[in-house]
C-alpha positions as a Markdown table, in Angstrom:
| # | Residue | x | y | z |
|---|---|---|---|---|
| 1 | Unk | 18.9 | 42.4 | 57.7 |
| 2 | Unk | 21.3 | 45.2 | 56.9 |
| 3 | Unk | 20.3 | 48.4 | 58.7 |
| 4 | Unk | 21.0 | 50.5 | 55.6 |
| 5 | Unk | 18.6 | 48.4 | 53.6 |
| 6 | Unk | 16.0 | 48.6 | 56.4 |
| 7 | Unk | 16.4 | 52.4 | 56.6 |
| 8 | Unk | 16.1 | 52.8 | 52.9 |
| 9 | Unk | 13.0 | 50.7 | 52.8 |
| 10 | Unk | 11.4 | 52.6 | 55.6 |
| 11 | Unk | 12.3 | 56.0 | 54.0 |
| 12 | Unk | 10.8 | 54.8 | 50.7 |
| 13 | Unk | 7.6 | 53.7 | 52.4 |
| 14 | Unk | 7.3 | 56.9 | 54.4 |
| 15 | Unk | 7.8 | 59.0 | 51.2 |
| 16 | Unk | 5.1 | 57.0 | 49.4 |
| 17 | Unk | 2.7 | 57.5 | 52.3 |
| 18 | Unk | 3.4 | 61.3 | 52.3 |
| 19 | Unk | 2.8 | 61.5 | 48.6 |
| 20 | Unk | -0.5 | 59.6 | 48.8 |
| 21 | Unk | -1.6 | 61.6 | 51.8 |
| 22 | Unk | -1.0 | 64.9 | 50.0 |
| 23 | Unk | -3.4 | 63.8 | 47.2 |
| 24 | Unk | -6.1 | 62.9 | 49.8 |
| 25 | Unk | -5.5 | 66.2 | 51.6 |
| 26 | Unk | -5.7 | 68.1 | 48.3 |
| 27 | Unk | -9.0 | 66.4 | 47.4 |
| 28 | Unk | -10.4 | 67.3 | 50.8 |
| 29 | Unk | -9.4 | 70.9 | 50.6 |
| 30 | Unk | -10.3 | 71.4 | 47.0 |
| 31 | Unk | -13.2 | 73.8 | 46.7 |
| 32 | Unk | -14.7 | 72.4 | 43.5 |
| 33 | Unk | -17.2 | 74.8 | 42.0 |
| 34 | Unk | -16.3 | 77.5 | 44.6 |
| 35 | Unk | -12.8 | 77.7 | 43.2 |
| 36 | Unk | -12.3 | 81.3 | 41.9 |
| 37 | Unk | -11.2 | 81.5 | 38.2 |
| 38 | Unk | -8.0 | 83.3 | 39.3 |
| 39 | Unk | -7.0 | 80.2 | 41.2 |
| 40 | Unk | -8.3 | 77.7 | 38.6 |
| 41 | Unk | -6.3 | 79.1 | 35.7 |
| 42 | Unk | -3.0 | 78.6 | 37.6 |
| 43 | Unk | -3.7 | 75.0 | 38.5 |
| 44 | Unk | -1.7 | 72.2 | 36.8 |
| 45 | Unk | -3.6 | 69.6 | 34.7 |
| 46 | Unk | -4.0 | 67.1 | 37.5 |
| 47 | Unk | -5.4 | 69.7 | 40.0 |
| 48 | Unk | -7.8 | 71.1 | 37.3 |
| 49 | Unk | -9.1 | 67.5 | 36.8 |
| 50 | Unk | -9.6 | 67.1 | 40.5 |
| 51 | Unk | -11.3 | 70.5 | 40.8 |
| 52 | Unk | -13.6 | 69.8 | 37.8 |
| 53 | Unk | -14.4 | 66.3 | 39.0 |
| 54 | Unk | -15.5 | 67.7 | 42.4 |
| 55 | Unk | -17.4 | 70.5 | 40.7 |
| 56 | Unk | -19.4 | 68.0 | 38.5 |
| 57 | Unk | -20.1 | 65.8 | 41.5 |
| 58 | Unk | -21.4 | 68.9 | 43.4 |
| 59 | Unk | -23.6 | 69.9 | 40.5 |
| 60 | Unk | -25.1 | 66.5 | 40.0 |
| 61 | Unk | -25.2 | 65.4 | 43.6 |
| 62 | Unk | -23.7 | 62.1 | 42.6 |
| 63 | Unk | -21.3 | 60.1 | 44.7 |
| 64 | Unk | -19.7 | 58.2 | 41.9 |
| 65 | Unk | -17.0 | 59.6 | 39.7 |
| 66 | Unk | -18.2 | 61.4 | 36.5 |
| 67 | Unk | -17.2 | 59.9 | 33.2 |
| 68 | Unk | -13.9 | 61.1 | 31.7 |
| 69 | Unk | -15.8 | 62.6 | 28.7 |
| 70 | Unk | -17.9 | 64.8 | 31.0 |
| 71 | Unk | -14.8 | 65.9 | 33.0 |
| 72 | Unk | -12.9 | 66.6 | 29.8 |
| 73 | Unk | -15.7 | 68.7 | 28.3 |
| 74 | Unk | -16.2 | 70.6 | 31.5 |
| 75 | Unk | -12.5 | 71.4 | 31.7 |
| 76 | Unk | -12.6 | 72.9 | 28.2 |
| 77 | Unk | -15.7 | 74.9 | 29.0 |
| 78 | Unk | -14.4 | 76.2 | 32.3 |
| 79 | Unk | -11.0 | 77.0 | 30.8 |
| 80 | Unk | -12.6 | 79.2 | 28.1 |
| 81 | Unk | -15.0 | 80.9 | 30.5 |
| 82 | Unk | -12.4 | 81.6 | 33.2 |
| 83 | Unk | -9.8 | 82.8 | 30.7 |
| 84 | Unk | -12.3 | 85.6 | 29.7 |
| 85 | Unk | -13.9 | 86.5 | 33.0 |
| 86 | Unk | -13.5 | 90.2 | 33.8 |
| 87 | Unk | -13.8 | 89.4 | 37.5 |
| 88 | Unk | -11.1 | 86.9 | 38.3 |
| 89 | Unk | -12.7 | 86.1 | 41.6 |
| 90 | Unk | -15.8 | 84.6 | 39.9 |
| 91 | Unk | -16.2 | 81.0 | 41.2 |
| 92 | Unk | -16.0 | 78.5 | 38.3 |
| 93 | Unk | -19.6 | 77.4 | 39.0 |
| 94 | Unk | -20.6 | 81.0 | 38.0 |
| 95 | Unk | -18.3 | 81.4 | 35.0 |
| 96 | Unk | -20.3 | 82.0 | 31.9 |
| 97 | Unk | -20.3 | 83.9 | 28.6 |
| 98 | Unk | -21.9 | 87.0 | 30.1 |
| 99 | Unk | -19.0 | 87.3 | 32.6 |
| 100 | Unk | -16.6 | 87.8 | 29.7 |
| 101 | Unk | -18.4 | 91.1 | 28.9 |
| 102 | Unk | -19.9 | 92.2 | 32.3 |
| 103 | Unk | -18.1 | 92.3 | 35.6 |
| 104 | Unk | -19.9 | 90.0 | 38.0 |
């Protein structure tokens, strides 16, 4: 076997492991419902989905993944609530309509 081919294969496998590992680490470190609105609004779409999925699981106490419809609806709700929160440090689990008008 050519050493260049072997090195390329090894490098590709190592990169794939690192990328997969980052997602697992991100999931483990993700705060779910304790994520402050200021952090949530800066997340990309994939990270928001991960945050909301964890948040829904925390709220329901379920181990299984929530349905895509529930996650999508919760993303829309939290996006609206966090965009208007007067206290940017409000955790997403506490974001609500009142927080748009009253500093929590």
